[in-house]
C-alpha positions, 0 to 999 in steps of 0.5 A: 490313700483314701484320706488324701483322695477325700482331701483333694476332692474336698478342695476341688469341691470347695474351689468350685462352690466358692467361685474357683476359676471365676477370675478366668471366667470373668476375663473370658467374658470380658474378652468376648464382649471386647471382641463383639464390640470390635466386630461391630465397629468393623461392621459399622466402618464397612457400612459407612461411606464418605460419599456422596455429599454436596454440603456438610449438612449431608455429613455426620460422624459415627463414634466408637468407644474403645472396649479396652485401654485406660482411655474411653475417648471415642474415635470418629469416622465421617460418613454421608447421610445420603449414602444408601448404607447410612442407617446401617452404619449408624445402627452398627455404631450405636450397637458398638457403643453399647457393647464397648461400654459393657466390655469396659464394665466387665473389664473393670476399666475406668477412664483416666483421660480427659476426653473432649465431648464436642463432635468434630467439625464435618466438611464436604469437599469434592463430594466426600465427607470428612472430619475437619483438621 
């Protein structure tokens, strides 16, 4: 009985010492990073306001990097630079990009899509910033 206990404890010690369970820890770390990126995107979207504007020059686009999936092509959201919360929206979007890129690295995700790097065209119609179709 003591030999079986010794073997069992040795196996457990070997697994712990050699990174046993590291795969689940890495996955949990990735999940936490992706959740943080998603939360920061929600924050940025909450701060972003498409109004007011009188010209398209008062409009800009936030972009968000997806923290998961095979495509890392960003999504865009038009917002007004004249809105009181514009700087908070921009700061949250910048933080989201960093968090999402970190999550993608932790998850071992690579981009397999051809993303366009051009920023979308912005319009101001009826005092509201929008992405041109």
